[in-house]
DRENGU-884595 format. One record per atom (N, C-alpha, C, O): z negated, x, y. Coordinates in nm, 3 decimals. Layout:
<rs>
<r <Z, X, Y>>
...
</rs>
This chain:
<rs>
<r <-2.268, 1.823, -1.558>>
<r <-2.196, 1.739, -1.466>>
<r <-2.115, 1.636, -1.544>>
<r <-2.031, 1.670, -1.627>>
<r <-2.142, 1.513, -1.515>>
<r <-2.071, 1.404, -1.581>>
<r <-1.984, 1.334, -1.478>>
<r <-2.030, 1.296, -1.371>>
<r <-1.856, 1.319, -1.512>>
<r <-1.760, 1.255, -1.423>>
<r <-1.790, 1.106, -1.410>>
<r <-1.812, 1.036, -1.509>>
<r <-1.791, 1.062, -1.287>>
<r <-1.799, 0.919, -1.255>>
<r <-1.716, 0.900, -1.130>>
<r <-1.743, 0.964, -1.028>>
<r <-1.615, 0.814, -1.135>>
<r <-1.522, 0.800, -1.022>>
<r <-1.591, 0.774, -0.890>>
<r <-1.548, 0.826, -0.787>>
<r <-1.698, 0.695, -0.889>>
<r <-1.762, 0.659, -0.765>>
<r <-1.870, 0.757, -0.719>>
<r <-1.888, 0.776, -0.598>>
<r <-1.941, 0.819, -0.812>>
<r <-2.056, 0.901, -0.770>>
<r <-2.038, 1.051, -0.791>>
<r <-2.104, 1.129, -0.722>>
<r <-1.952, 1.094, -0.883>>
<r <-1.928, 1.238, -0.902>>
<r <-1.792, 1.258, -0.967>>
<r <-1.780, 1.265, -1.090>>
<r <-1.690, 1.268, -0.882>>
<r <-1.554, 1.283, -0.932>>
<r <-1.504, 1.426, -0.910>>
<r <-1.582, 1.515, -0.875>>
<r <-1.376, 1.448, -0.931>>
<r <-1.320, 1.583, -0.922>>
<r <-1.340, 1.644, -0.783>>
<r <-1.357, 1.766, -0.772>>
<r <-1.339, 1.564, -0.679>>
<r <-1.360, 1.618, -0.544>>
<r <-1.504, 1.660, -0.521>>
<r <-1.529, 1.764, -0.460>>
<r <-1.599, 1.581, -0.569>>
<r <-1.740, 1.623, -0.561>>
<r <-1.757, 1.758, -0.629>>
<r <-1.822, 1.849, -0.576>>
<r <-1.698, 1.770, -0.747>>
<r <-1.707, 1.894, -0.823>>
<r <-1.645, 2.010, -0.744>>
<r <-1.703, 2.118, -0.736>>
<r <-1.527, 1.987, -0.686>>
<r <-1.459, 2.092, -0.609>>
<r <-1.544, 2.137, -0.490>>
<r <-1.552, 2.257, -0.461>>
<r <-1.606, 2.042, -0.422>>
<r <-1.693, 2.076, -0.308>>
<r <-1.810, 2.161, -0.357>>
<r <-1.843, 2.263, -0.295>>
<r <-1.873, 2.121, -0.466>>
<r <-1.985, 2.197, -0.521>>
<r <-1.943, 2.336, -0.568>>
<r <-2.014, 2.434, -0.544>>
<r <-1.828, 2.345, -0.633>>
<r <-1.778, 2.473, -0.684>>
<r <-1.746, 2.566, -0.568>>
<r <-1.779, 2.685, -0.572>>
<r <-1.681, 2.513, -0.465>>
<r <-1.645, 2.594, -0.348>>
<r <-1.772, 2.648, -0.281>>
<r <-1.777, 2.764, -0.241>>
<r <-1.874, 2.562, -0.269>>
<r <-1.999, 2.607, -0.208>>
<r <-2.068, 2.713, -0.295>>
<r <-2.125, 2.808, -0.241>>
<r <-2.063, 2.697, -0.426>>
<r <-2.125, 2.796, -0.515>>
<r <-2.057, 2.932, -0.502>>
<r <-2.123, 3.035, -0.513>>
<r <-1.927, 2.932, -0.480>>
<r <-1.851, 3.057, -0.469>>
<r <-1.865, 3.120, -0.331>>
<r <-1.883, 3.241, -0.319>>
<r <-1.857, 3.036, -0.226>>
<r <-1.848, 3.089, -0.089>>
<r <-1.975, 3.073, -0.006>>
<r <-1.994, 3.144, 0.093>>
<r <-2.062, 2.980, -0.045>>
<r <-2.179, 2.948, 0.035>>
<r <-2.149, 2.850, 0.147>>
<r <-2.237, 2.817, 0.227>>
<r <-2.025, 2.802, 0.154>>
<r <-1.981, 2.710, 0.260>>
<r <-1.973, 2.568, 0.205>>
<r <-1.908, 2.544, 0.103>>
<r <-2.040, 2.474, 0.273>>
<r <-2.036, 2.333, 0.233>>
<r <-1.925, 2.263, 0.312>>
<r <-1.937, 2.245, 0.433>>
<r <-1.820, 2.224, 0.244>>
<r <-1.710, 2.157, 0.312>>
<r <-1.714, 2.005, 0.291>>
<r <-1.618, 1.935, 0.324>>
<r <-1.823, 1.956, 0.236>>
<r <-1.836, 1.813, 0.210>>
<r <-1.813, 1.727, 0.332>>
<r <-1.757, 1.617, 0.321>>
<r <-1.856, 1.773, 0.448>>
<r <-1.837, 1.698, 0.572>>
<r <-1.689, 1.671, 0.601>>
<r <-1.655, 1.567, 0.656>>
<r <-1.604, 1.764, 0.563>>
<r <-1.462, 1.752, 0.594>>
<r <-1.386, 1.660, 0.499>>
<r <-1.276, 1.615, 0.531>>
<r <-1.445, 1.631, 0.384>>
<r <-1.377, 1.546, 0.287>>
<r <-1.461, 1.425, 0.245>>
<r <-1.431, 1.358, 0.146>>
<r <-1.566, 1.397, 0.321>>
<r <-1.660, 1.290, 0.284>>
<r <-1.591, 1.155, 0.262>>
<r <-1.629, 1.082, 0.171>>
<r <-1.492, 1.122, 0.343>>
<r <-1.424, 0.993, 0.329>>
<r <-1.347, 0.983, 0.198>>
<r <-1.314, 0.872, 0.154>>
<r <-1.318, 1.095, 0.137>>
<r <-1.246, 1.096, 0.010>>
<r <-1.340, 1.098, -0.110>>
<r <-1.297, 1.076, -0.223>>
<r <-1.468, 1.124, -0.087>>
<r <-1.565, 1.139, -0.195>>
<r <-1.626, 1.003, -0.233>>
<r <-1.748, 0.987, -0.235>>
<r <-1.540, 0.908, -0.261>>
<r <-1.582, 0.774, -0.300>>
<r <-1.497, 0.733, -0.420>>
<r <-1.416, 0.811, -0.470>>
<r <-1.518, 0.612, -0.466>>
<r <-1.433, 0.559, -0.572>>
<r <-1.290, 0.544, -0.522>>
<r <-1.266, 0.536, -0.401>>
<r <-1.196, 0.540, -0.612>>
<r <-1.053, 0.533, -0.577>>
<r <-1.021, 0.420, -0.481>>
<r <-0.934, 0.435, -0.395>>
<r <-1.089, 0.308, -0.495>>
<r <-1.059, 0.191, -0.413>>
<r <-1.104, 0.205, -0.267>>
<r <-1.056, 0.132, -0.181>>
<r <-1.196, 0.297, -0.239>>
<r <-1.252, 0.310, -0.104>>
<r <-1.216, 0.439, -0.032>>
<r <-1.270, 0.466, 0.076>>
<r <-1.129, 0.520, -0.088>>
<r <-1.098, 0.649, -0.028>>
<r <-1.017, 0.632, 0.099>>
<r <-0.922, 0.554, 0.105>>
<r <-1.057, 0.709, 0.202>>
<r <-0.987, 0.707, 0.331>>
<r <-0.959, 0.852, 0.371>>
<r <-1.037, 0.941, 0.340>>
<r <-0.849, 0.873, 0.438>>
<r <-0.814, 1.007, 0.484>>
<r <-0.836, 1.014, 0.634>>
<r <-0.790, 0.928, 0.709>>
<r <-0.907, 1.119, 0.678>>
<r <-0.929, 1.145, 0.819>>
<r <-0.846, 1.269, 0.855>>
<r <-0.890, 1.381, 0.830>>
<r <-0.727, 1.249, 0.914>>
<r <-0.639, 1.363, 0.942>>
<r <-0.704, 1.471, 1.028>>
<r <-0.674, 1.589, 1.010>>
<r <-0.792, 1.433, 1.120>>
<r <-0.857, 1.533, 1.205>>
<r <-0.941, 1.630, 1.122>>
<r <-0.941, 1.750, 1.148>>
<r <-1.012, 1.578, 1.025>>
<r <-1.096, 1.665, 0.940>>
<r <-1.011, 1.743, 0.841>>
<r <-1.041, 1.859, 0.812>>
<r <-0.906, 1.682, 0.789>>
<r <-0.823, 1.752, 0.693>>
<r <-0.740, 1.863, 0.759>>
<r <-0.684, 1.948, 0.690>>
<r <-0.731, 1.861, 0.893>>
<r <-0.657, 1.967, 0.962>>
<r <-0.725, 2.102, 0.949>>
<r <-0.667, 2.205, 0.984>>
<r <-0.849, 2.104, 0.899>>
<r <-0.921, 2.229, 0.876>>
<r <-0.868, 2.302, 0.752>>
<r <-0.905, 2.417, 0.727>>
<r <-0.784, 2.237, 0.676>>
<r <-0.727, 2.294, 0.554>>
<r <-0.582, 2.334, 0.580>>
<r <-0.501, 2.254, 0.626>>
<r <-0.551, 2.459, 0.550>>
<r <-0.418, 2.514, 0.576>>
<r <-0.341, 2.528, 0.446>>
<r <-0.390, 2.590, 0.352>>
<r <-0.220, 2.471, 0.439>>
<r <-0.139, 2.486, 0.318>>
<r <-0.105, 2.633, 0.294>>
<r <-0.080, 2.708, 0.389>>
<r <-0.105, 2.672, 0.170>>
<r <-0.073, 2.810, 0.131>>
<r <0.055, 2.811, 0.047>>
<r <0.080, 2.718, -0.030>>
<r <0.134, 2.917, 0.062>>
<r <0.253, 2.932, -0.022>>
<r <0.216, 2.975, -0.164>>
<r <0.284, 2.940, -0.260>>
<r <0.107, 3.050, -0.175>>
<r <0.058, 3.096, -0.304>>
<r <-0.095, 3.091, -0.300>>
<r <-0.154, 3.103, -0.193>>
<r <-0.158, 3.073, -0.415>>
<r <-0.305, 3.061, -0.414>>
<r <-0.373, 3.192, -0.379>>
<r <-0.325, 3.300, -0.412>>
<r <-0.486, 3.180, -0.310>>
<r <-0.576, 3.292, -0.284>>
<r <-0.712, 3.249, -0.338>>
<r <-0.743, 3.130, -0.343>>
<r <-0.790, 3.344, -0.377>>
<r <-0.919, 3.313, -0.439>>
<r <-1.031, 3.324, -0.337>>
<r <-1.049, 3.431, -0.278>>
<r <-1.107, 3.218, -0.313>>
<r <-1.094, 3.082, -0.363>>
<r <-1.015, 2.994, -0.266>>
<r <-1.010, 3.022, -0.146>>
<r <-0.955, 2.891, -0.318>>
<r <-0.889, 2.790, -0.235>>
<r <-0.886, 2.659, -0.311>>
<r <-0.913, 2.654, -0.431>>
<r <-0.851, 2.552, -0.240>>
<r <-0.842, 2.422, -0.303>>
<r <-0.708, 2.407, -0.373>>
<r <-0.605, 2.453, -0.323>>
<r <-0.711, 2.343, -0.487>>
<r <-0.591, 2.311, -0.562>>
<r <-0.582, 2.159, -0.571>>
<r <-0.670, 2.095, -0.628>>
<r <-0.477, 2.104, -0.514>>
<r <-0.456, 1.959, -0.518>>
<r <-0.337, 1.934, -0.610>>
<r <-0.225, 1.977, -0.583>>
<r <-0.365, 1.864, -0.719>>
<r <-0.264, 1.837, -0.820>>
<r <-0.217, 1.693, -0.806>>
<r <-0.297, 1.601, -0.793>>
<r <-0.085, 1.676, -0.809>>
<r <-0.029, 1.543, -0.791>>
<r <0.064, 1.511, -0.907>>
<r <0.168, 1.573, -0.926>>
<r <0.023, 1.414, -0.984>>
<r <0.103, 1.363, -1.094>>
<r <0.093, 1.212, -1.088>>
<r <0.126, 1.152, -0.986>>
<r <0.049, 1.151, -1.196>>
<r <0.027, 1.006, -1.196>>
<r <-0.083, 0.969, -1.097>>
<r <-0.080, 0.861, -1.038>>
<r <-0.181, 1.061, -1.077>>
<r <-0.287, 1.042, -0.979>>
<r <-0.307, 1.174, -0.905>>
<r <-0.253, 1.276, -0.945>>
<r <-0.384, 1.171, -0.798>>
<r <-0.417, 1.292, -0.724>>
<r <-0.547, 1.347, -0.784>>
<r <-0.643, 1.273, -0.807>>
<r <-0.548, 1.477, -0.808>>
<r <-0.661, 1.542, -0.872>>
<r <-0.692, 1.670, -0.795>>
<r <-0.600, 1.737, -0.748>>
<r <-0.821, 1.706, -0.781>>
<r <-0.860, 1.823, -0.702>>
<r <-0.940, 1.921, -0.786>>
<r <-1.011, 1.884, -0.879>>
<r <-0.925, 2.048, -0.750>>
<r <-1.002, 2.155, -0.813>>
<r <-1.009, 2.274, -0.720>>
<r <-0.965, 2.267, -0.605>>
<r <-1.065, 2.383, -0.771>>
<r <-1.075, 2.507, -0.695>>
<r <-1.004, 2.617, -0.773>>
<r <-1.032, 2.639, -0.890>>
<r <-0.913, 2.686, -0.706>>
<r <-0.851, 2.805, -0.764>>
<r <-0.943, 2.922, -0.737>>
<r <-0.980, 2.947, -0.622>>
<r <-0.981, 2.995, -0.843>>
<r <-1.070, 3.110, -0.828>>
<r <-1.046, 3.207, -0.943>>
<r <-1.051, 3.170, -1.060>>
<r <-1.018, 3.331, -0.908>>
<r <-0.997, 3.438, -1.006>>
<r <-0.894, 3.402, -1.112>>
<r <-0.914, 3.426, -1.231>>
<r <-0.784, 3.343, -1.068>>
<r <-0.672, 3.316, -1.158>>
<r <-0.679, 3.187, -1.237>>
<r <-0.589, 3.158, -1.315>>
<r <-0.785, 3.109, -1.218>>
<r <-0.800, 2.983, -1.290>>
<r <-0.826, 2.868, -1.194>>
<r <-0.879, 2.888, -1.085>>
<r <-0.787, 2.749, -1.235>>
<r <-0.821, 2.629, -1.159>>
<r <-0.940, 2.565, -1.228>>
<r <-0.933, 2.525, -1.344>>
<r <-1.049, 2.555, -1.154>>
<r <-1.173, 2.494, -1.202>>
<r <-1.171, 2.349, -1.156>>
<r <-1.156, 2.320, -1.037>>
<r <-1.187, 2.256, -1.252>>
<r <-1.182, 2.115, -1.215>>
<r <-1.262, 2.033, -1.314>>
<r <-1.300, 2.081, -1.421>>
<r <-1.287, 1.908, -1.277>>
<r <-1.366, 1.816, -1.358>>
<r <-1.283, 1.694, -1.392>>
<r <-1.219, 1.635, -1.305>>
<r <-1.285, 1.656, -1.519>>
<r <-1.220, 1.532, -1.562>>
<r <-1.322, 1.449, -1.639>>
<r <-1.437, 1.488, -1.655>>
<r <-1.278, 1.335, -1.686>>
<r <-1.364, 1.248, -1.764>>
<r <-1.417, 1.320, -1.889>>
<r <-1.524, 1.285, -1.940>>
<r <-1.343, 1.420, -1.938>>
<r <-1.386, 1.492, -2.059>>
<r <-1.470, 1.616, -2.027>>
<r <-1.509, 1.688, -2.119>>
<r <-1.499, 1.641, -1.900>>
<r <-1.588, 1.751, -1.864>>
<r <-1.526, 1.854, -1.772>>
<r <-1.419, 1.832, -1.714>>
<r <-1.596, 1.966, -1.760>>
<r <-1.556, 2.076, -1.671>>
<r <-1.454, 2.165, -1.742>>
<r <-1.466, 2.193, -1.862>>
<r <-1.351, 2.208, -1.666>>
<r <-1.245, 2.291, -1.722>>
<r <-1.214, 2.406, -1.628>>
<r <-1.232, 2.395, -1.506>>
<r <-1.167, 2.517, -1.683>>
<r <-1.115, 2.630, -1.606>>
<r <-0.989, 2.674, -1.678>>
<r <-0.994, 2.734, -1.786>>
<r <-0.874, 2.644, -1.618>>
<r <-0.746, 2.668, -1.684>>
<r <-0.648, 2.739, -1.592>>
<r <-0.659, 2.729, -1.470>>
<r <-0.552, 2.813, -1.650>>
<r <-0.450, 2.877, -1.567>>
<r <-0.365, 2.773, -1.495>>
<r <-0.347, 2.662, -1.545>>
<r <-0.312, 2.807, -1.378>>
<r <-0.232, 2.711, -1.301>>
<r <-0.114, 2.652, -1.378>>
<r <-0.084, 2.534, -1.362>>
<r <-0.048, 2.730, -1.461>>
<r <0.068, 2.675, -1.532>>
<r <0.026, 2.566, -1.631>>
<r <0.103, 2.473, -1.656>>
<r <-0.093, 2.576, -1.687>>
<r <-0.143, 2.470, -1.776>>
<r <-0.184, 2.348, -1.693>>
<r <-0.157, 2.235, -1.732>>
<r <-0.248, 2.371, -1.580>>
<r <-0.286, 2.260, -1.490>>
<r <-0.162, 2.184, -1.445>>
<r <-0.164, 2.062, -1.436>>
<r <-0.055, 2.256, -1.417>>
<r <0.068, 2.192, -1.373>>
<r <0.127, 2.104, -1.485>>
<r <0.176, 1.995, -1.458>>
<r <0.121, 2.152, -1.608>>
<r <0.169, 2.071, -1.720>>
<r <0.086, 1.944, -1.737>>
<r <0.139, 1.838, -1.768>>
<r <-0.044, 1.956, -1.716>>
<r <-0.134, 1.843, -1.738>>
<r <-0.142, 1.748, -1.619>>
<r <-0.160, 1.627, -1.639>>
<r <-0.129, 1.799, -1.497>>
<r <-0.158, 1.718, -1.378>>
<r <-0.045, 1.710, -1.276>>
<r <-0.062, 1.645, -1.173>>
<r <0.068, 1.772, -1.301>>
<r <0.180, 1.765, -1.208>>
<r <0.183, 1.879, -1.108>>
<r <0.121, 1.983, -1.131>>
<r <0.253, 1.860, -0.999>>
<r <0.270, 1.968, -0.901>>
<r <0.135, 2.007, -0.840>>
<r <0.043, 1.926, -0.831>>
<r <0.126, 2.133, -0.798>>
<r <0.001, 2.185, -0.740>>
<r <0.030, 2.240, -0.601>>
<r <0.124, 2.317, -0.582>>
<r <-0.050, 2.200, -0.506>>
<r <-0.048, 2.254, -0.370>>
<r <-0.183, 2.321, -0.346>>
<r <-0.287, 2.270, -0.388>>
<r <-0.179, 2.435, -0.280>>
<r <-0.301, 2.511, -0.253>>
<r <-0.334, 2.505, -0.104>>
<r <-0.244, 2.507, -0.019>>
<r <-0.464, 2.499, -0.072>>
<r <-0.510, 2.488, 0.066>>
<r <-0.630, 2.579, 0.088>>
<r <-0.723, 2.582, 0.008>>
<r <-0.624, 2.653, 0.199>>
<r <-0.738, 2.735, 0.241>>
<r <-0.817, 2.657, 0.344>>
<r <-0.763, 2.574, 0.416>>
<r <-0.945, 2.684, 0.349>>
<r <-1.033, 2.618, 0.446>>
<r <-1.060, 2.715, 0.559>>
<r <-1.124, 2.818, 0.540>>
<r <-1.013, 2.681, 0.679>>
<r <-1.033, 2.762, 0.798>>
<r <-1.088, 2.672, 0.909>>
<r <-1.011, 2.620, 0.990>>
<r <-1.220, 2.654, 0.914>>
<r <-1.276, 2.567, 1.018>>
<r <-1.256, 2.625, 1.157>>
<r <-1.258, 2.747, 1.176>>
<r <-1.237, 2.535, 1.253>>
<r <-1.220, 2.581, 1.391>>
<r <-1.342, 2.546, 1.474>>
<r <-1.347, 2.576, 1.593>>
</rs>
């Protein structure tokens, strides 16, 4: 997997990783965000399928906010994510140092 902001970024990776773990394709719910930075749009109705968590559960989405917004999947104690330098699986405290605050979200479709 090679990072490309427009065609395969951290969110594409998170969608693929979540599907590999759970068998659930959530791409439909985040499709408007799976574009280059300049074209990303948020659809609140679709994002309402994601519930904020006080603490991570395995698996769930990890949204990191620092200088930029970055996405990954929390699974078995690690945050799996993709950057320009490749695929990573790191503990949350290291992700927080590298990418800023972390919010966790569970996917509960209605």
